[in-house]
N, C-alpha and C positions, 0 to 999 in steps of 0.2 A: 210276648216279650220273654226271652230266655231268663231263667232264674238267675243265671250268672251275670247278667248284664248289670253293670254298675250305673247308678243314677248320678249324673253330674251334680255336685253340690258345692263346688269350690266358690269361695268368696272373691269377687273381682277386686276387692280392696285389701291391701296389705294392712293399712290402718284406716279405720273409719271414724270420722269426727261427727258425722250426721248421716242421715239416710242416703243422701246423694253426694256427699262431700268427704274427701279423704285422699289418701295416697293409693292410687290404683296400680295394680301389677302392670297394666298396659303402658301407663306413663313411665313406670320404673324400667320397663323393658327398653324403651327408647333411650333413657338416661344411661343404662348399662351398655347399650349398643354403641353409643357415642363415646363412652368411657373406654370401651374396648378398642375403638378406632384410634383414640388418642394414644393409648398405651402401645399399640402396634406401630403407629407412625413414629413414636419416640424410639422404639426398638430398632426400626429400620434405619433411623438416623445414626444411632449409636453403632450399628454394625456396618456403616458405610454404604447402605443400600438406598439411601434417600438423602438428597441435599437439604431437605427441610427439617428443621428442628426448632425447639424453643417456642417463642411467641408466634413464629410462622405457622406452627401446627394449630395453635389456638385460634388464629385468624382464619385458617382454612376450615376448621371444624365449625366455626360460627356460620360461614357461608353454607356449609353442607347441612347444618341444622335447618336453616331457612329453606334450602332446597327440598329437603325431605318432607318437612311439615307442610309447606305451601304446595309442593307438587303432589304429595300424597293426598292432601285434602281436596284440592281442586280437581285432581285427577279422578278421585272417587266419584264426584258428582258428574263430571263430563263423560266418564267411561261407563258408569254403572247407574247413575240416578239423574241423568240429564232431564228427564221428564218432570222432576220435582222442582227444578230451579225457577221456571217461569211463574209458578204459583206461590213460591216462597223463596225469593232471592237471598234472604238473610240466613237460610238454612245452612249454607256453606260455612258460615262463621260460628255456628253453634257446635263447637268442637266437642263439648261434653256429651253430645248425643252420638258420638262415634262416627266412623267412616273414613278409611284411608285405603289408597290403592297403590300397590307396589309399582305398577307400571307408570303411574303418574309420578311417584317418587323418583323413579329413574330419570324421567324428563326434567323434573325440578332440580335434581342433583346435577345433571348435565349442564343446565343453564346457569346455575349458581357457580359451578366449577369453571365454566367458560368465562364468566364475569371475573372470578378471582384470578384466573390465569392471565387475562388481559391486563388486569390491574397490576399484577406482579411481573408481567412480561416473561412468563415461563411457558414451556411447551404444554399444551392442553392434553395431548394424548399420553405423555409421560406421567403427568400427574394423575390422569385417569387410571392408568395402570396400577398406581399405588392404591387408589381408593377402592377399586374393585376387589382387591385382596382382603380388605377389612370389612366390606359391606355384608358378606354372608353371616358374620357374627350377629349383627343387628337383626337380620332377617330371621335367624334362628330364634332369638329371644322374642321377637314380635309374634312368631307363630305359637310359641309356648304360651304367650300372654293371650292369644286368641283362644287357646284351649281353656285356660283358666277362666276366661270370660264366658265360655260356653257358646261361642259364636263361630260362624263359618264351619259348621259341622259337616260331616260326611254323608254319604248315601246310606240308605237302609241296608243292613247286613246282619248275618247271624254268626259272624266270626266270634270266637271266645272272648276277645278283648273289646267287643262292641260296647258302646256307651249310650245311655239314654240322656239326651240333652233336653231339659225341660223347656227351653226356648224354641225347640224345633216344632212344637205344635201350637195351635191357636191358644190365646189366653183362656185359662180356665179348664183346659182339657186335662183329664186325669192322667197321672203319670203312667198307670198301668195300661193305658191305651196308646201310649207313644211307642214307636218302633225304635229299637236300638240301631245305632249308626256307627260308621267308621269314625274313629278319632282322627280325621284327615288333617287336622291342624298339626298333630304330632308327626304325621307322615311328612308333611311339608317342612316342618322344623328339621327333620332328619335329612331330607333331600336337598331343599333349597338352602338350608342353613348349614348343618354340620358337614354333610358330604361335600357341598360346593366349597365351603370354607377350607376343608382339608385339601381339596384339589388345588385351589388358588394359592394356598400357602406353599405346597410342594412346588408348584410351577414358579412361584416368586423366588424362593430360596435357591432353586437349582439353576436359574438362568444367570447369565453373565451380564451385569448391568452395562458393561462397556459395549457389548455387541447386541443387546436386546432390541428387538423390533418394537418401536413405539406403537401402541395401539393393539398389539397382539393379545396381551392379557385381557384387555377390555373386550375384545372380540370373543375370546374364549369364555369370559364371564357371561356375556349376553347369551351365547348359544347354550352354555351349560345351564344357566338359570331357566331359560325357555324350555329346554327339554325336560328338566326335572320338574318344572311347574306343570307341564303337560301331563307328566306321569301322576303327579299329585291330584290333578283335576279329574282323573279317572275315578277317584274315590270320593271326591268332594261334591256335595250338593250344589248345583248352580245357584248363585245368589242374585241372578238377574236373568232376563230373557236371553235365550240363545241367539248367537249371530251365525248365520249360514250353517246351522246345525251344530255349532261348537259352543262350549262354554266361553264366556268372555275372557277368562284367564288364558284359555288355550288360544283363542283368536288373536288376542293382543300379543301373545308370545311369538306368533309367526313373524311379526315385525321385528322383534328382538333378534330372531335368528337371522333375518335379512341384514340387519344392522351389524351383527357380529361377523357375518360372512364378509361384508364390505370392509370392515376394519382389518380382518385377517388378510384379505387379498391385497389391500393397499398398504399394509404395514411394511416398513423398510427398516433395515438395521440402523441403529443409532450411530452417528458418526463418532469415531474415536477422538478423544480430546488431544 
């Protein structure tokens, strides 16, 4: 282990009331992500970029919260831990034990958004184009929380900024025997989060709402996320068995690229009022 390697010792709790109960950074990251989405959607409305404001935003966010949490949780077990469900079906409901999947969250958000749009009788793709511009903020915060938790660590490396993650070894293994690893959570926060957020914001503010093609931004988000996720996966230790020689994050991202391409090809300019 290089002498310069920092040993991860961050507390996953912002405030701890007991050994396993308190305010966790991971939960706070979700709260801040949704708060950022609310703030941006209100800004869009004030600037005349979105027809949705006031209580409509609160109603929409409620559906999105359900979609993210349900989709992310069930998606984690279906995509990464399907073998564990038959022996312990209630495992999926023990949320305090962790486990969320971004690809599953995308599906959950899509279904909850479709439900909301049908209820409100508004265009699904146009609303989706709004949501994908705010989503990367939450992704960024979630990846930072992954780093604070010391989970989803990267592959072994000798780069100067490598980190020793105590949880990366078997219980009881001495720290000096653990290999330093890429802080891949921070790479993903920068790529899937900050970089993608900047791109989506530039695309959103530069487009003309009157002639914008519905579904175009959603397609670009899917492809952008998938490509950046694949780059991040090059440095991340696979957290489940490979599929066709690929990490699961990379494999599932292939379907996002396909979905994004379909949305872009099928997008049409919105009709002028």
